[in-house]
N, C-alpha and C positions, 0 to 999 in steps of 0.2 A: 653892757653887756650879758645877752640871755646864758640863761643856766642850761646845761645837759646833764639829762642824764644815760646812765648808762644800762643799757635794759642788760637782766640777768637771767641768768637759766633757773638759779633757786628755788626749789618747791619744797614746802611743807610735806614730806608722805614719810610711811610708819618704815622703817629701817628692814631692811630684806637678812641684811647680812652678819647683823649685831642683833638680835631681837632674846630678849630672856622672856618675856610672858608674850609681848603684842606689835612690841618694837617701837611703842608710842618715845620711849625717854632716847631710844638709839636715835631716830627720829630728829626730835626736838637735839639732839648733841650736832649732829649730822649737819642740819640747817643753821647752826650755834656757831657750829666750828667748833666746838669743843669735847672734853672728854664724856665717853657717855658713863664712866663708873661716877664722874664729880655729879654727872645728871639726875642718877638714878639716887644716888645718895641724899643731894638735896632733893628731889622731891620726896624722899621718905622721911626726912629731918620736916618739911615743909606740911605733910601732910600728919606726921606726930603733933605737932606742934598746933594747928587746924581740928585735932579729933579725933585724926580719920577720916573721917567719913566726906568732908566736900572734896577731899585728895582722891580719896578710890571714886568716887562719883565723875572726877572731871578726869580720872585717867581712863573708867570707862565709855563718858564719852569719845573723845577721843580716839579710841580705837575704833570706834566706829565712825565717827568723823574725817579721821586724816585718812587718806588714799593711798594704796597702795605703790611702791614704783614702781 
């Protein structure tokens, strides 16, 4: 039996309605159907555990790479 895939219109974009800094965490939360607050708290905790610099660098890169809505 052949497997079929269901096309989705899901795209990873920055959020325009729930952004605090640049909409990156809210965009990730929208994409994964999570609460934006949970994604923000997880981002801060991961950044602190990794000595903050890599987390800040990843956020800045995503800020420029992720498209707007």
